[in-house]
N, C-alpha and C positions, 0 to 999 in steps of 0.2 A: 661485619660481613666478611666472610672468608675471601681473601683476595684471589684465591685460586679460581673463584667463580668468574672472574673477569680478566684473568691473567692473559688469555689469548687476545684480548683487545688492546693491551698495553703496548706502547712504543716509547722510544727514547724522546723525552721532551726537548732535548737539545738538537738532535738531528733527524728525528722521526724514523729512525731505523728500528729493526726488531730487537727484542730483548731476550736474554737468557736468565733463568733464575736458579740460583744455588747458594747454599750457606747463608740464607736469609738476606740475599742481596740480588737486585736486578742489575744486569750488566749489559751495556750496549754491544750489539754484534758488529757494529761498524768500527773497525780497528783504527780508523782515522779520528774517531770521536773518543772512544775509550771511557765514556761516562759510566758511573755506577750509582745505584740508588738503594739505600738501606731500607730495611723493614724494621720499624720500632713498634713494639707492642702489637704485632700483627697488622700494622698499618704502613703500607708503602709510602715512603717520602720521596716524591718525584720532583724534587727541586734541583734544577741544573746548577752547576757551579758558576755559570755566568750570571745567575740571578743576583741583583744588587740589593733586593729588598729582604730576602730571606735566605737562610742557609740550612743545610740538612741538620746541623747540630742544634738548631733552634727547637727541633722536635725530638731530640734524643731522650728527653725526660717526659714523664707523663703529663705534667702540668707546666708547660713552657712559660716564659715571661709573657705577661698579658699582651695579646694582640688585639682581640675584639672583646672577648668575654672574660669577666673576672669571677672566679669561684670564691664564695665566702663560706668558711667553716663554722663561723659563729652562728648559732641558731637564732639569736635575736636579730642579727642583721639579715639573715635569710627571711625571717618573718616580716621584717619591715619592708624588704624589697617585694615580698609577695603581695602585701596590701597596698603598695603604692599604685595609684591609678595610672593607666596609660593615657597619654594626651593625644593619641592618634585614633581616629575612628575608622577602622578598616573592616567593612562587612563585604567588600567586593571579592576578596581572595577566595572565600569559601564558594561563592557562586562560580567563579572562574575555574577553580579546581574541579568542581562538580562537572562542568562542561568538558573539561579536558579528559576526565576519567571516562566519560561517555565516548569520546572520540577514540580512546585507547582500548575500549572494550572489545573491539573487533580484532585486535592484534593477538596472535597466538602466544607469543612470549615477549612482551614489550620490554625494551631496555630504556631506563631512565637515568639521567645524570643530573644530580642536584649540585650546583655550585654554591658554596657558602652554606652548606647544609649540616654543619656540626650540631646545630640545634634546630628544632622544628620551627619553620617560619610561620607567619600568621596564616591560618587556614589550611596548611599543608596536610594536617592530620586527616582532613576531609578526603584529600586525594588518596592518601595511603590506605584508608579504609575501603575505598572503592576499587582499588587496583586488582587485576587478576592475581591469583595466588602464585603463579609461576613468573611474576614480574621480576626482572633483574633491576634492582634499585641500588644505585651507587651514590653515596652521599659524601661529597668532598668539601674540603676547606683548607685554609692555611692556619688552622688552629685545631687543637684537640678538643673533642666534645663528645657527648654521649652517642652521637650518630656517625661520627667521622669514620669512614672506611678507607679513605685514601687522602693524602695531602699533596696538593699541587697548587701552583700559581696559574690562574686562568689565562695568562698570556701564553702559557705553554701547556695546553691540555694534552696529557700523555696517552691519548687514545687514537686508534686508527680512524681513518676517514670513514664516513657513512656507518657509524657504529650504533647510534641511538635513535629511538623513536621520539624522545622528548628530552629537552634540556631546560632546566629551571635555574633562573638567576634572580632570586628574590632579595631585594635590598643589598645588591652586590656591586653593581656597576658604578656606583658613586665612590667605591672604595678601591678601584683599580687605577693604575697609572694611565693606561690607554684603553678606554672602553671599546674603541673601534677594533683594536687588535683582538680583544677578548671575544667580541661578537663575531669576528671573522673566524676565530677558532671554534666557536659554537656552531657556526654554519658548516665548517669543515667536518665536524664529528657527527653531525646529524645525517640520517638517511634521507634520500629524496622523499619528500612527503612528510618528513619528520617535523615536529613542532618545537618552537621555542616559547617559553613564557618568562617574562621579566617584569619586575616592579622596581621602579627607580624614583627617588625623590626629586621634587622641584623646589617648593618653598619649605625647606627644612634647614635649620642651622647645623653647625658641625657636630657630628657624632662619630665615634670611632677614633677620636683624637687625630694623630698625624696620618692615619690611614683613611683620609676623607678628601676627595679631590674634585668631584664633578656634580653638577646639577643639570637637569634637562627640562626645557619646555615641552609641551605636547608634540609640537612639530619636530623639535630637536631629538626627542626620543624616537619618533617615527623614522627620522633620517638615519639614526643609529642602526636601525634594522631595515635599511632600504633594500637589502638583498633578500628579504622575506616578504612573501605575499601576506597581507594582513588578514587574519581571521576576525579579530576584534581588538579594540584598544579603548582606553578611557581613563577615568579618574579612579585612583585607589582610595585616596582620602582627600577631602575637599578643603574649602576655604576656612571652615571652622577649625579644622585640625591645624591649618597653616597659622591661624591667629593664635591658637593655643601654644604652638611652638614659639612664635615670635614673642609673646608675652612672657613665657617662661625664660627665654634667653635674655629678655630685657631685664628681668629680675636678677639673673645670674651675672649680668654685666657689672653689677655693683659689688661683686665679691672681691675683696682685696687679696685673698690668698686661696689656695686650693682647699683647705679645710672648711672655710666658710662657703666656698663654692659647692662642696658636697652637701652641706646642710641646706643651703638655698635650693639646690637641685632637687632634693627630696621634698622639701616643703612646697616648692612652687608647683609641683604636680597636683597637689591637692587644691591649690588656689585656682588653677586654670583648666583642669581636665574637662569640666562641664561644657566649655565652649565648643568642644569637638562635636557635640550633639547637633549643632546647627547644620552639620553635613547632611543630616537626614532631609533637610529642606532645600539645600543648595546644590547637592551633588549632581543633579540632573539639569542644571541650567548651563547655558553656553558660557556665562561669565565665569563659572568655576574652572573652565579650561584655561583661563588666564591666571588663576590664583590657587590652583590645587596644591595640596601638600605633596602629592606624588601621582605617578601615572603607571599604568600597566600596558603591556603589549603582548599579544599572542599572535604568532605568525607561523607560516608553513614554508619549508624549504622547497622551492620550485626551481629546477635547473634553468639558468639563464635569466631569471627574474631580476629586474632592477627598477626601483621606483625613481623616476626622473625628478629632478629638482622642480621642474615646472609643475608636475603633478603634485608634488609635495606641497608647494605653496598654495595650490588650489584647494587643499584640504583644511586650511585654517578655518576654524569655526567660532572664534571668539569675537569680541566687540572692539578690539583695540586697533582695528585697521583705519 
Protein backbone atom coordinates (compact mmCIF):
# COMPACT_ATOMS: atom_id res chain seq x y z
CA UNK A 1 0.00 0.00 0.00
CA UNK A 2 1.28 3.46 -0.92
CA UNK A 3 2.06 5.20 2.38
CA UNK A 4 1.04 8.54 0.86
CA UNK A 5 -2.56 7.31 1.19
CA UNK A 6 -2.34 7.51 4.99
CA UNK A 7 0.47 10.05 5.33
CA UNK A 8 -1.85 12.70 6.76
CA UNK A 9 -2.73 10.35 9.66
CA UNK A 10 0.85 9.74 10.78
CA UNK A 11 2.36 11.26 13.91
CA UNK A 12 5.67 10.85 15.69
CA UNK A 13 5.39 7.72 17.88
CA UNK A 14 7.86 9.23 20.33
CA UNK A 15 6.11 12.53 21.13
CA UNK A 16 2.90 12.44 19.00
CA UNK A 17 3.81 15.59 17.10
CA UNK A 18 3.20 16.14 13.39
CA UNK A 19 5.65 14.79 10.82
CA UNK A 20 7.20 16.10 7.62
CA UNK A 21 8.23 13.85 4.74
CA UNK A 22 11.20 14.37 2.42
CA UNK A 23 14.07 12.32 0.98
CA UNK A 24 12.40 9.05 1.94
CA UNK A 25 12.32 10.04 5.60
CA UNK A 26 9.65 11.15 8.07
CA UNK A 27 10.92 13.80 10.48
CA UNK A 28 9.28 15.03 13.66
CA UNK A 29 8.28 18.71 13.55
CA UNK A 30 8.91 19.07 17.29
CA UNK A 31 12.42 20.49 17.60
CA UNK A 32 12.69 19.18 21.15
CA UNK A 33 12.13 15.65 19.86
CA UNK A 34 14.03 15.59 16.59
CA UNK A 35 13.15 11.97 15.80
CA UNK A 36 13.26 10.63 12.25
CA UNK A 37 11.82 7.52 10.65
CA UNK A 38 13.17 6.01 7.42
CA UNK A 39 11.19 4.38 4.63
CA UNK A 40 12.67 1.06 3.50
CA UNK A 41 11.20 -0.66 0.42
CA UNK A 42 8.27 1.84 0.46
CA UNK A 43 7.44 0.77 4.03
CA UNK A 44 7.72 3.45 6.77
CA UNK A 45 9.61 2.13 9.80
CA UNK A 46 8.04 4.01 12.71
CA UNK A 47 10.25 2.66 15.48
CA UNK A 48 11.40 5.32 18.00
CA UNK A 49 14.99 5.23 19.21
CA UNK A 50 13.76 4.72 22.79
CA UNK A 51 12.37 1.29 21.83
CA UNK A 52 14.42 -1.44 23.53
CA UNK A 53 12.89 -4.36 21.62
CA UNK A 54 13.41 -3.27 18.01
CA UNK A 55 15.62 -0.85 16.09
CA UNK A 56 15.07 0.82 12.74
CA UNK A 57 18.07 -1.03 11.30
CA UNK A 58 16.30 -4.36 11.96
CA UNK A 59 14.12 -3.57 8.96
CA UNK A 60 16.72 -2.11 6.61
CA UNK A 61 16.91 -5.39 4.67
CA UNK A 62 14.02 -7.08 2.91
CA UNK A 63 14.18 -10.24 5.02
CA UNK A 64 15.28 -9.25 8.53
CA UNK A 65 16.36 -11.77 11.17
CA UNK A 66 13.41 -13.96 12.14
CA UNK A 67 10.97 -12.22 14.44
CA UNK A 68 7.80 -14.27 14.06
CA UNK A 69 7.74 -15.77 10.59
CA UNK A 70 10.42 -17.77 8.82
CA UNK A 71 10.51 -17.93 5.04
CA UNK A 72 11.72 -21.17 3.47
CA UNK A 73 13.19 -21.18 -0.05
CA UNK A 74 13.51 -24.96 -0.29
CA UNK A 75 10.41 -26.22 -2.17
CA UNK A 76 10.40 -29.53 -0.29
CA UNK A 77 10.27 -27.77 3.07
CA UNK A 78 7.54 -25.45 1.79
CA UNK A 79 5.52 -28.47 0.67
CA UNK A 80 5.96 -30.24 4.02
CA UNK A 81 4.80 -27.11 5.84
CA UNK A 82 1.80 -26.83 3.55
CA UNK A 83 0.54 -30.35 4.30
CA UNK A 84 1.15 -30.14 8.05
CA UNK A 85 -2.26 -30.05 9.77
CA UNK A 86 -3.23 -27.21 12.08
CA UNK A 87 -3.88 -28.32 15.65
CA UNK A 88 -6.31 -25.45 16.33
CA UNK A 89 -9.93 -25.47 15.17
CA UNK A 90 -11.02 -21.90 14.53
CA UNK A 91 -14.28 -21.53 12.66
CA UNK A 92 -15.29 -18.50 14.74
CA UNK A 93 -13.18 -15.87 12.99
CA UNK A 94 -15.02 -16.09 9.67
CA UNK A 95 -18.36 -15.65 11.44
CA UNK A 96 -17.10 -12.65 13.40
CA UNK A 97 -15.48 -10.99 10.40
CA UNK A 98 -18.71 -11.40 8.43
CA UNK A 99 -20.59 -9.59 11.23
CA UNK A 100 -17.96 -6.84 11.35
CA UNK A 101 -18.15 -6.33 7.57
CA UNK A 102 -21.92 -5.82 7.86
CA UNK A 103 -21.38 -3.17 10.53
CA UNK A 104 -18.87 -1.37 8.33
CA UNK A 105 -21.06 -1.49 5.23
CA UNK A 106 -22.78 1.78 6.21
CA UNK A 107 -19.48 3.69 6.35
CA UNK A 108 -18.64 5.88 3.36
CA UNK A 109 -14.89 5.25 3.44
CA UNK A 110 -13.98 3.07 6.42
CA UNK A 111 -10.45 3.12 7.75
CA UNK A 112 -9.11 -0.13 9.15
CA UNK A 113 -5.85 -0.79 10.96
CA UNK A 114 -4.65 -4.37 11.29
CA UNK A 115 -1.96 -4.85 13.93
CA UNK A 116 0.19 -7.92 13.32
CA UNK A 117 -1.05 -8.10 9.75
CA UNK A 118 2.04 -9.00 7.74
CA UNK A 119 0.25 -12.26 6.87
CA UNK A 120 -3.48 -12.90 6.65
CA UNK A 121 -4.86 -14.10 9.98
CA UNK A 122 -7.42 -16.88 10.25
CA UNK A 123 -10.64 -15.85 8.50
CA UNK A 124 -9.55 -12.32 7.69
CA UNK A 125 -9.86 -12.96 3.97
CA UNK A 126 -13.61 -13.11 4.60
CA UNK A 127 -13.54 -9.53 5.88
CA UNK A 128 -11.37 -8.26 3.02
CA UNK A 129 -13.71 -9.74 0.43
CA UNK A 130 -16.75 -8.01 1.94
CA UNK A 131 -15.28 -4.54 2.52
CA UNK A 132 -16.38 -1.51 0.46
CA UNK A 133 -14.02 -0.84 -2.46
CA UNK A 134 -12.92 2.53 -1.13
CA UNK A 135 -11.83 1.12 2.26
CA UNK A 136 -8.47 2.36 3.54
CA UNK A 137 -6.82 -0.81 4.87
CA UNK A 138 -3.50 -0.41 6.67
CA UNK A 139 -1.72 -3.65 7.61
CA UNK A 140 1.08 -3.23 10.14
CA UNK A 141 3.58 -5.47 11.90
CA UNK A 142 7.06 -5.61 13.38
CA UNK A 143 8.08 -7.92 10.56
CA UNK A 144 8.25 -7.80 6.79
CA UNK A 145 5.59 -9.84 5.06
CA UNK A 146 3.46 -9.90 1.93
CA UNK A 147 0.86 -7.57 3.50
CA UNK A 148 3.05 -5.22 5.53
CA UNK A 149 2.47 -1.57 4.63
CA UNK A 150 3.94 0.01 7.77
CA UNK A 151 6.16 -1.18 10.59
CA UNK A 152 5.61 -0.06 14.17
CA UNK A 153 5.52 -1.30 17.74
CA UNK A 154 1.91 -1.28 18.99
CA UNK A 155 3.01 0.32 22.27
CA UNK A 156 3.58 3.44 20.12
CA UNK A 157 0.93 3.51 17.40
CA UNK A 158 2.02 6.32 15.04
CA UNK A 159 -1.44 7.57 14.07
CA UNK A 160 -3.55 10.53 15.12
CA UNK A 161 -6.33 10.24 17.68
CA UNK A 162 -9.74 9.19 16.33
CA UNK A 163 -8.40 7.95 12.99
CA UNK A 164 -9.93 4.49 12.47
CA UNK A 165 -13.31 2.80 12.26
CA UNK A 166 -11.86 -0.61 13.12
CA UNK A 167 -8.65 -1.92 14.67
CA UNK A 168 -7.86 -5.64 14.53
CA UNK A 169 -5.36 -7.40 16.81
CA UNK A 170 -5.59 -11.11 15.98
CA UNK A 171 -3.12 -13.31 17.88
CA UNK A 172 -1.10 -10.22 18.82
CA UNK A 173 -1.58 -9.24 22.46
CA UNK A 174 0.20 -12.30 23.83
CA UNK A 175 3.31 -11.08 22.00
CA UNK A 176 3.52 -7.53 23.38
CA UNK A 177 5.32 -6.50 26.56
CA UNK A 178 2.40 -4.52 27.98
CA UNK A 179 -0.98 -5.38 26.44
CA UNK A 180 -2.77 -2.74 28.54
CA UNK A 181 -0.66 0.01 26.96
CA UNK A 182 -1.32 -1.42 23.50
CA UNK A 183 -5.09 -1.57 24.07
CA UNK A 184 -4.94 2.00 25.36
CA UNK A 185 -3.28 2.99 22.09
CA UNK A 186 -5.97 1.14 20.13
CA UNK A 187 -8.62 3.07 22.07
CA UNK A 188 -6.87 6.35 21.31
CA UNK A 189 -6.67 5.88 17.53
CA UNK A 190 -10.26 4.64 17.16
CA UNK A 191 -13.01 7.05 16.28
CA UNK A 192 -15.94 7.37 18.70
CA UNK A 193 -18.16 4.44 17.75
CA UNK A 194 -15.19 2.65 16.22
CA UNK A 195 -14.71 -1.07 16.81
CA UNK A 196 -11.90 -3.23 18.10
CA UNK A 197 -11.63 -6.92 17.33
CA UNK A 198 -9.08 -9.09 19.13
CA UNK A 199 -8.29 -12.79 19.44
CA UNK A 200 -5.91 -13.83 22.21
CA UNK A 201 -4.89 -17.27 23.52
CA UNK A 202 -5.55 -18.77 26.93
CA UNK A 203 -4.57 -22.47 26.98
CA UNK A 204 -1.70 -22.41 24.52
CA UNK A 205 1.97 -23.12 25.04
CA UNK A 206 4.79 -20.81 23.98
CA UNK A 207 4.83 -19.80 20.33
CA UNK A 208 6.82 -16.97 18.82
CA UNK A 209 9.84 -17.90 20.94
CA UNK A 210 11.11 -15.05 23.09
CA UNK A 211 8.32 -12.78 21.82
CA UNK A 212 5.60 -14.51 23.86
CA UNK A 213 4.55 -13.01 27.18
CA UNK A 214 0.86 -13.24 28.17
CA UNK A 215 -2.25 -15.40 28.42
CA UNK A 216 -5.79 -14.37 29.42
CA UNK A 217 -8.83 -16.03 30.93
CA UNK A 218 -12.22 -14.99 29.57
CA UNK A 219 -12.70 -12.38 32.30
CA UNK A 220 -9.05 -11.31 32.09
CA UNK A 221 -9.49 -10.67 28.40
CA UNK A 222 -12.67 -8.69 29.05
CA UNK A 223 -10.92 -6.52 31.63
CA UNK A 224 -8.18 -5.78 29.15
CA UNK A 225 -10.88 -4.08 27.07
CA UNK A 226 -12.76 -2.54 29.98
CA UNK A 227 -12.89 0.87 28.26
CA UNK A 228 -14.89 -0.66 25.39
CA UNK A 229 -18.58 -1.51 25.41
CA UNK A 230 -18.93 -5.15 24.46
CA UNK A 231 -20.57 -6.08 21.16
CA UNK A 232 -19.79 -9.78 21.52
CA UNK A 233 -17.15 -12.04 23.02
CA UNK A 234 -16.53 -15.74 23.42
CA UNK A 235 -14.44 -18.75 22.50
CA UNK A 236 -12.24 -18.77 19.41
CA UNK A 237 -11.06 -22.37 19.83
CA UNK A 238 -12.17 -24.69 22.61
CA UNK A 239 -11.01 -27.44 24.92
CA UNK A 240 -10.26 -29.88 22.10
CA UNK A 241 -7.75 -27.46 20.61
CA UNK A 242 -6.33 -26.86 24.10
CA UNK A 243 -5.76 -30.59 24.58
CA UNK A 244 -4.13 -30.91 21.16
CA UNK A 245 -1.72 -28.11 22.06
CA UNK A 246 -0.93 -29.68 25.44
CA UNK A 247 -0.27 -33.15 23.99
CA UNK A 248 1.90 -31.76 21.22
CA UNK A 249 4.05 -29.84 23.67
CA UNK A 250 4.18 -32.87 25.99
CA UNK A 251 5.79 -34.73 23.09
CA UNK A 252 8.15 -31.80 22.41
CA UNK A 253 9.29 -31.77 26.04
CA UNK A 254 11.29 -34.95 25.33
CA UNK A 255 13.44 -33.26 22.67
CA UNK A 256 17.10 -33.13 23.82
CA UNK A 257 18.09 -30.51 21.23
CA UNK A 258 16.60 -28.11 18.70
CA UNK A 259 17.02 -30.41 15.68
CA UNK A 260 15.01 -33.19 17.29
CA UNK A 261 12.52 -30.59 18.52
CA UNK A 262 11.87 -29.55 14.91
CA UNK A 263 11.31 -33.16 13.85
CA UNK A 264 8.99 -33.86 16.77
CA UNK A 265 7.21 -30.57 16.21
CA UNK A 266 6.34 -31.63 12.67
CA UNK A 267 5.39 -35.22 13.42
CA UNK A 268 3.36 -34.39 16.52
CA UNK A 269 0.90 -32.29 14.50
CA UNK A 270 -0.16 -35.43 12.60
CA UNK A 271 -0.54 -37.35 15.86
CA UNK A 272 -2.81 -34.92 17.69
CA UNK A 273 -4.59 -32.69 15.15
CA UNK A 274 -7.77 -34.79 15.16
CA UNK A 275 -8.46 -33.95 18.82
CA UNK A 276 -9.36 -30.38 17.86
CA UNK A 277 -12.59 -31.60 16.24
CA UNK A 278 -14.08 -32.15 19.70
CA UNK A 279 -14.52 -28.37 19.67
CA UNK A 280 -17.57 -28.84 17.47
CA UNK A 281 -19.25 -30.51 20.46
CA UNK A 282 -17.84 -28.47 23.35
CA UNK A 283 -17.48 -24.89 22.12
CA UNK A 284 -20.97 -23.88 23.22
CA UNK A 285 -20.82 -25.26 26.77
CA UNK A 286 -20.10 -23.09 29.80
CA UNK A 287 -17.28 -25.41 30.80
CA UNK A 288 -15.35 -24.43 27.68
CA UNK A 289 -15.05 -20.88 28.99
CA UNK A 290 -12.74 -22.29 31.69
CA UNK A 291 -10.62 -24.36 29.31
CA UNK A 292 -10.63 -22.65 25.92
CA UNK A 293 -7.61 -22.44 23.68
CA UNK A 294 -8.36 -18.76 23.04
CA UNK A 295 -10.97 -16.01 23.22
CA UNK A 296 -12.21 -13.17 21.05
CA UNK A 297 -13.56 -9.76 21.97
CA UNK A 298 -15.41 -7.31 19.75
CA UNK A 299 -16.15 -3.95 21.30
CA UNK A 300 -17.11 -0.37 20.55
CA UNK A 301 -15.44 2.83 21.69
CA UNK A 302 -17.96 4.85 23.67
CA UNK A 303 -16.78 8.06 25.29
CA UNK A 304 -16.63 7.74 29.08
CA UNK A 305 -17.42 4.03 29.14
CA UNK A 306 -15.70 1.95 31.83
CA UNK A 307 -16.62 -1.57 32.92
CA UNK A 308 -16.40 -1.70 36.72
CA UNK A 309 -14.66 -4.62 38.38
CA UNK A 310 -17.88 -5.44 40.21
CA UNK A 311 -19.73 -5.78 36.94
CA UNK A 312 -16.82 -7.71 35.46
CA UNK A 313 -16.97 -10.33 38.23
CA UNK A 314 -20.71 -10.73 37.75
CA UNK A 315 -20.07 -11.81 34.16
CA UNK A 316 -18.30 -15.06 35.09
CA UNK A 317 -20.14 -17.92 33.38
CA UNK A 318 -18.04 -21.00 34.12
CA UNK A 319 -18.40 -23.75 36.72
CA UNK A 320 -15.30 -23.13 38.85
CA UNK A 321 -16.86 -20.79 41.41
